[in-house]
N, C-alpha and C positions, 0 to 999 in steps of 0.2 A: 629905223628900229634904234627903243633908246639906248639898250644896251648893245654891246660887242656881239657879235656872232655872226659866225666864217661857217657857210654851209661847207657841203664837202665837196663838190664838186669846183669849191673856188679854193679849197687847198691847196699850197703848191706841195709837187710830185715828192720835192726832198724836205723832209721838216728833220730837226731833232727831236728827240723825246729824251726828255730830262723826267727823271722820277724823284719826289719829293725834296730833294734838294735843288732840282733845276739844273743840273750838269749833266752835258752831252755824255751819252752813254758812245761818241761817235763811232755809231752805228748807221746807213745810212738805207733809209727802206722802201720798197714798194709800195707804200703803208695803200693802196684803194686799192690792188691785187691781196693783200695781208686779209684786208677788212673783211671784204667780199668773200672769201676763202677761208676765213679762220671756222674750226667746229667748234669756238664760243658765241657765245651773244655777245657783244660790243653793241653799246648805247652811245653817242656823241653828245654830252648836255654841258648847253652855254654856261657861262658866266652866270647868267638869270637863271640858273636851274632848273632850264625849260630844255626839251629832246631838239636837239638839232638833226640828228637823221641814227638808223639804226642798221646793222645788217643782216640779209637774210636768215642766219639762225636765231636773229634778236627778235625779229619780227616773227617768225614761227613760233619761237618760246613764248612770246607772249598773247599770240593768236591777232596780231594786225597785220591788216594791206600796207605795202609800201606808200607812204606818204600821210596814212593813218597816223603813224605818232606824233612825230615832227608839232612842237607847241604844246606837248602834255609835261604838266609841271611832274618833276623827277619823287617830289612825295606823294602823289597820286598813283604811283607803281610801286611803289614802299610802305606805303598806307602810311603815311606819319606825318604830322603836325609839321609846318613850314621849318619855323626853324629847327624841331628837334630831329629835322629829316636832313637837313644842309650839316648842324653840325654831326649828324653821324655818317655823313658822307666824308666830309672832310676832315674828319679825326680818325679815319679805319683806313687811310690813305698808307698808310706800313707796311700794310698786312692785307691778306684777305680773311675776308669774316662773313660768320652765316646771316644769312639774310632771306627776307621772303618778297617775293613779285606778284604781284596783283595781274594777273591776265583780262582782256578786255570781254573775257563771260563770268569775269568776277573769281575764276578757280585761282587759289593761293599756291604758289609753287616755291618751295624752297628751294635754294643756290647759295653756291659761294660765290661771292662779292669782292672782286680787286677793281679797285679806287687810283685811278693816277691819274695827275694835269698837264696836260699838253700845251708847251711853251713854242710860241713862233719864234723867228730868228734874231729878235732883239731879244730874246730871254723871258720875255714876256706873258704871263696865259693866257692861253685862246682858248681853251676849254678842256673840259673834263671827258676823260673818259671809263668806260663803266664796262667792266666785261664779267658778265655772271656764265656760271658754269650751276647746271639742271644737275642739283644732288638729290631727284624725289625718289631716285631705287635707293640711292645708300642710307637715308632715310627711311624706307620700309625696311630695306635691309638692318640698318638699329633697332626698328621697333619690332623687324620679327624675332631678330635675337633676344629682345629683353622679354618677348612671349616666350620666346624659347627655355630665357633661364628661369622664367616662372613657373614653366610649366614641369621644367627641372625640381622648382620648389614643393612641386604638387606631387609629384613621386615621392617627394621624399616624405611628406605630410602625409601622403598615401601609406606608404609603407611604414611610417611610424603610428602615424595613428590608428588607422583602421587596424591593424594585425595586434595590439596593444591594448584595444582595446573590448573590456567582456564582451559589449552586447554591439558586434558589427552593425549590425540594422538600423541602428541608432546614429550612426554615425554617417553612413553613405550619405544622405542629403549637405552634410556638412563639406564632404569631400568635390559633391558634385556643386557647391554653391565657389568654395576655394580654385576649382575647375574651372568653375566659370569664369572667374575674374582674373585667373592665371592667363586667358587664351582672349580675356575680352569677348564673351557673348553675355546677351541677356538671360539663354534659359539653355537648360542643363536637364535632361531627364533618362532616368533608363526605365524600360520598358518593352511588350513582351504582345505577339501578335498571334502566339501559336494554338490558342486556344479562341478560334474567334475576333471579339470587337481588338480593339488596341488595350491592353493593363498596363496603366503607367504605375508602377514598382514604386519608385523613390523618382520626384523631383524639385529643381530648386527653379524662381523666377526671380529675376528682379522686381525689385517694387514700382517702377517706373512700367511694368507691365504685367501685374499683377492679374487683370483677364486674361493672361496667355492662354488656351486650350492647348495641348500636348495632344493629343487625343484627337480633336478637328484637323490637326494639321497632317498626323502622320496616315491617317483616316483613306485619304486617298492613293498614298502609292502602298496601303497592308499590303495588296496581293504581291505587289510587286517582290515587298522584304521575303515574303513569305515563300516565292518562288525561287529564290535564291539568299538564303539568310545570312552565306557564308560571306558574302561581296557588300564591299562599302559602297554605300547609298547617298551621291549629293545634288542636290537640285535649286536654283537660286528663283529669284524674281516670284515667291511663293505668296500668294495672297492669303491674309488672315483677316477675322473681324475686330482685331484687339487693333483699337487706335494709336498707340505706341509703338505697337511692329507690326503695320499692315502688309508691308513687302517683307519678305526675310527671306536666307539663304539655310538652307537643310543640309546638315551632315549626319549620316548613320552608321557607325564604323558597331558590328556585331561583336557579343559580350563572349570570347570563350575562358574553357577552363579544361582541367583534365579529366571534370566528368561529360564533360562535352559542352553545349549552347546554353547558354545565360539569358538571353535574350539581347537586347539592344542600348549601344549608348547613343541619345540623340542630341548634338549640338545645332543651337539655335542663332542665327547672328541676324540683324538689322539689316535692308538692304543686301547687297553684294559685297560682303567684306570674307569672303575665305580664302581667298588668295593668299594668306600667309602660311593654310594648310601644308603646302607640299615641303617647306620648310620642317613644320615641326610635327607632323604627320605621323611619324614613326614613335615621338612621346606620346600624343594622343593615346595611337592604339597602346603603346604601353601600361598607360593608366585605363584605360580600358581593361587590359589584359589582369591587370592587376585587381582592379574592382569586382572579375570575373573572379579573381581569385581570392576574392572576401566573398562573395557571392557564397562560391562553393564551400566556404567556411561554414558562412550561414547557414547554408542546406546540412552541413558533417555536423553543426550544433544543435540543429532542429530537430534531424535523425534521432541522435543519442538523448534529444530530452524528451518526445516525444519516446524512443524505448527506452528510458528510466521509466517515463509514467507506464506505459505499458507496463514494465516489468513490477513497480510498485503496485498495481492495480490487481496484476494480478496474484500477487503476494498477499497483496492486503484482502481478496475473498478467499486466497488457498487457508483453508481449516484445516491445514497442516503443520507442522511444527521443522522451522529449516534450521540447519545448525552445520556451517561451515568448520573446519576442523586442519588441521595441517597433518603432516604424515606419523608424527610422534601425537595426533589422537588430542592433542590441545583444542580447543572448544575456540575460534576465532570471534566467530558471530552467531549470533540466536537471536530467531525472529520468532511471537506467536502470538495469535488474537487471542486479545483481555481476555476472552472469556474461555479460551483453552485449558483445560486441567494443568496444564505444566506450564502457563505462562507466569505463575508465580516463579519460576524458578532461571528466570531470564538471568538477573544480576549475580546469582550466586553459582550461576556455572559457569561464566566468561573466564575464559585463562584457563579451566580447570584440565583435566585430560576425561576423556570419557573412559578409561577404563574405573574413576571413580566414581564413577555418576550411574554407570550400565551394569550389572550384573557382568558379571567377568566373561562369560561363557557368551553373552550377548556383544560385548564391546570386541572379543576376540575376534567373534564370526564378520562383525565387520570389518575389524580393524586388518587381520590377518594377526602374521607371528611376523616377530624382528621390525617392527616399523619399516616393513617393504614399501615402495614406490607404489601408489593407488597406482592401480593399471585395468579393473575391471568393475563392475557392478556388483555390489553385493545386499545378497537381502536377506532379511530376518522377519519369518514369518509372523512369532506373534511373542510375546515378550511384556512382561510391567516390571515397572518400576518402582525401588520402595516408597509406600508412604503415599503411592497411588492405585486406588484401585481400578482406573482402566488400565485396559489390555489394549497394545500397541504394535503397530509391523512398521518396520523401517528399511529403508534402502539408501544407499551409499554410492554416490554418482561421483567419479574421477573430472575434477573439474582439469587438473594438473597430475602430475608424477606429486608434487605436493600439497595439494591441497585436492579434498573433496567434500561435497555437499549430502550432507546428510537427510533426507524427508522423513517423518515420524508421523504417522497418522494412528490414529484413535481409531481403532477396528471395535470398540465394546457394543456398538449395539450391534456391527453386524455377528461378531461376534454369539451377541445374545438373539440374535435373528438364529442363527446359524443352529443354536441349541434349541430353539425353539420350533425350527424345523426338524428336526432329528429330534424333538418328543413327539412332532405332530406325527412324522413318518411312525415311530413307537406306536402314535393311539390309533393314529388313523389303520394300520396294522391291524393293530388287534382289535381296531370298529370294525372290520372288515370283517376281517376272520374269523369272530365271534358267532356275528350272525349267518354266515356260512357254514362256517362248524355244525350251529344248531340246523340250518336249512337242512344239509345233508344228513343231517342223524334224522329229521321228520320223515326225508324221503325213503329212507329206510325202512325207516319204522313201517311207513305206508302199504310199505311195498311185501313187510314183513306181514299185514293184514292186524287185525284188529276189532273189539266190538265197535259198533258205532257210535258211541260215545266217545272210545279213543280216537278212533280216526278223525271224530269231526276237531277232536285237541292239536291231533297230528297237524292237521290242517290249517286251522286256527294260528298255532304256532310258529309253521311255516309261511301261511304267509304277512304274518306279523315282519317275520325275520328279515325275508326277501322286501318288506315296507322300508325297514329299518337301514338293511345297506340303500338300498336305491333314493333315499334320502342324504346318505350320506354323497354319495358317490354327485345326487345333484348340487350338495354346497359343493363340492369340490369344481366340478364343471363352471360352475356359477364364480367363484372365486377367481379361476382360470380366463373365462369372457373379462372381469372387472379388469384383474389386472393389464391383459390383453390390448384393450377400449373395444373389445368387441361386441359388447354389452350398452346398447344404444335405450337410454329414457329420453322420453318427448315427455314432457311438462307440459301440461294441455289442462285447462278448464272440466273440472269433475268431480261428480259431487261422492265425497268421502264417506258416509254414511252406508251403502253398497258394500262396498268392496271389506269396511272395516267389518258388519255382518258377515260376509261371505267369509273373513280370515277366521272368525271366533266359531263358527260353525264347521269348517275344517279338521278345528282343534278339539272340537269338541269330542269323539269319540274316546282321543288319546286320555281326555281327562277323565272319561267315566271312568275309562278304564283303569283307572290310579285314583279315582273316585274322590275328584278336586270337582268344584264348583269354579263355573266360569260366570260371572256375575256383570252383567252392560249395562252400563247406564249412561244416559243422554237425555238432553231435552229438545233434542232435533231431529225433526224427522229427516232435512235435507239441509246438506250441508256444501256450498261451492267452496273448490278451493284448487289450487295448481297441484297436478301432480304425475303419475303415470300408472295403469291400474297395477299391470301385473311389478313393477316394483313394488309398491305401497302392500301387495299381497307379502311378496316376500318378506317386506319389513314383519308386518305386523303378524304372519305368521308363528316368522321366528322366534321372535318378541314374546308373543301368549304358550308357545310352546313350551319356551324355556323358564315361563313363569309355573308353570303347568310340574314342569321335570325337576325344578330345585322346593314346589311345595311337598309339604307332608302329607297324608292320606287326610281325607274331610277338612280340606282346607279348604279357601276360599281366593280365586284371580280375581279380582277386580278390575273391568276395565272401564276409563271413563270418557265423557267428551266434554272439553270447555270451550270458552272465547278468552283468550286473552290480547286485546288491542285490536293490530293484524293479524293473527296468530289462531287458527284450531289447534287444540290443544288434544292429545290421546295417551293417559295415561294407564299404564298395563304395571298394578304392585299382589305381588304375592308375600307369602308367610314363613320366605324359607330360609335357607342358610347363610345369606347376606353375602356382601362381598367386604372381604379386608381393604381399610384404607388405601393400603398399600400396592392395591392391584385396582384401583379405579385409574390411576392414571395409564395403565397397561391395556386397559379392557378392549378395548376395538382395536388394537395389533392385531395383525395373523398370528394363527397359532398361537396365540396367548389363552393360556387358563389360568385362573387362579390354582394358590396351591391348597386350599381347604374344600373346591372343586373335588381336584386329582384324592385328597388322603378321602375323603366318600364314596371314592370311586364312580361319579355320577356320567354315565356316558356322555359324550360329547369329540367336535372334532378342534373346537377352538377358533371355526373359523365363522358362525353363525353371524356371531356382533360385528366383525368384521364387516360380512357382506352388508349388513345394516345401513353401516355407517358410510360405506359407501355409496350405495343409494341413495340415500339423504341428502347425501355434497351433494349428487348429480344431482336433486332436485330442488336444493337450494334450500332443502330445511334445517331441522335441527332434532338430537337428542341430547339426552341431559337424564344422568342414574343420581340417586339418592338412595342411600343402600346402610341399616346397623347390621353388625355381623349376628345372627341368627336370631332377627326379627323381621329379616324381609327387605325386598328391593323394590324400588320404583322406577318404570323408565320413560320416558315423558315424549314423545314425538311432538315436535311444532312443523306446523306443513303453511303457507301462505296460502292466505285469504284471497277468492276474487270478489273484485269489486264492481 
C-alpha cells in the first residue's frame, strides 16, 4: 500500500484516543466491542481518505454488505469534490455537523457527523473516525413543524381574508392555493357528490399539473364517499392520466358547518407523501371547518340576495303603494310605481306625519289614538285624498311595536265596477220587471175577455214582452258563461254570408215594427273566413239589433261587407243618438251604458257589447267604433280570411 493503512483486525487492543490536540484522554477502551456494539454508525477512514472498515450500524445505514465498503472514497459517500470533501472532514473536527450521506442504492440520508483523528502509540495520526447519527426522523419532524406553522398561518389568512371579504366565494380559490403551498401539495379542491356526478365547486392546481382533473380522480371513490360522507377518506398509489402527477396520494375531509354538510375538501399530493398528515391533521381539519363556515356564509348571503331580489320583484310588480311609518305616524319610506296616481307625492311625504297627508278620520282609523304601539292589522275600506280623484283602500300591518307597513290600493276601477253593477242590478230589475208587469197585465186582460181585435192585441203584446224578457235572460246567461269560461268557441273555416244573412233576417221583424229599413250590401255571394257560426250570429244580431234600437223611425241601417288585405270587414251603421267621445273607452265594459242612452231611456242591460267583444276576442277578430253625436254610429267587425 502506498499510504499507511491500519486494518481493524491489526489495531492494538489498547489505544490512546486523542481528540483534536492529540492529548491522551487517559482512558483505556475495549475498542472492538465498542466499535461493534455502539448504536451509532462508525466509519474508519484512512489517511488516504478511503474507507478502511465500518461497523454493522454503518453498513446498515449505508446499505452495504460487509467488505463492500472498504476502499470507497469518502467523497463518494458525502457527494463532494475531493478537495472540498477533505477540507470538510478536516475542518469539522471540533464539532458535530449536519451532513448528508449517500446510500448504495442512491438515497440521500441526513446525518449528524462527528469527526476525530485516531493516533498511534507514538502520537502519530493513524486514521480518521467518522461517527454518523441518522437524523432523518428529526428532519421529518422539522419539516412537519414548518408545515404546521405554515398551516397555522393559513388559518390566520383564512380567518382574516375570508370573513373580511365582501365576496367570499371569489376568495375561496385563493385560500385553497395558500393551503396547498402551506402543506406542500400540488392541488386542492372543494367538491360535492350528493346530486350524482362529482361537482367541483372550487379548485386550485399548480401550473406544473395544469391538466390534472379532479373529477376523474374522485369518481372511482364517489360511492364510498357518498355512503360515509362524515368520514375522513385517504388512499395512496392512485394512478392518473396527468403526466406531471401520474401517481398521487389523496385525502378527503368532510366540510361541516352549523347548517350541516357542505361537501368535501380534497388534498392531492404526488406519490405517497401523506405521512405528514398525523402531525397537522387537526390544523387541516380546522381549515376545512373554516372553509365550511365561509361557504355557510356564502349560502346565507345568497339566500339574502335572492330574498332581496324576490322582495324587490314583488314590490316592483305590486300595483299598490307601500308606506313604512313609525309609531308617531312619520313616513320612513315610500314606494309607488311611476304610473301610480300617488307616485308624484313620494319626495313630498318622506319624513312628514300621516296625519297631515290623510284625511283626519282616515289617519286616526289607521294609527289609533295616543301613539300607541302597533299591535293589530287595521283596515280602511274606502277613502279619497286631496288633489287626487281616485278612490283608495288601506291596510296597516305591524312590523314591530314601533314600525308598521301601510298598503294603499287604488280601488277606483273596482268602485266604478261596483257602481256599474249596482246600476245594472237596478236596470236589470227594471228591465225584467217591466215586461213581467206588462205580461201579467195582458194575461189578466185575456182572462177578462174582449173583442177579437182586443184579444189579438193582448196576445201580441204578451208575446213581445215575454220575448223581451227571454232575450235579457239569455244575455245574462251568456255573460255568465263567458265569465266562467264555459262558453266554447271553435274557430274553423266557414262561409260568412249565410250567417250574416240569417242574422239580418232575424232582426227584420223588430226593424219592421219600428219602421227601420235594413239595407244589406255585398259584392260577394260566398266569403270563407275563420269563425264560429253560433258566436258570430250572437255578434251580428246584437249589433244589428242595437242599430235598429238607436235609430229613429223611417231611418235606414246599412250592413256592408268589404275586404281589407287579409280581413273581411262587416260594417253596421245607424243614424241614431251617436256615442259621446268620453264613453267610447268604456263601451265594451260589463254593465256600461252611455249617459245619453240612459237619459233617452233606451232600454238595455249594458252587457250586449261586452258579449260582442268577448266573442270576437275568442275568435281572434276585431271590432272598431266610429261615432258622432246625434248623427249615428258605425261598428266594424274584422274577421280573418281563409287562404
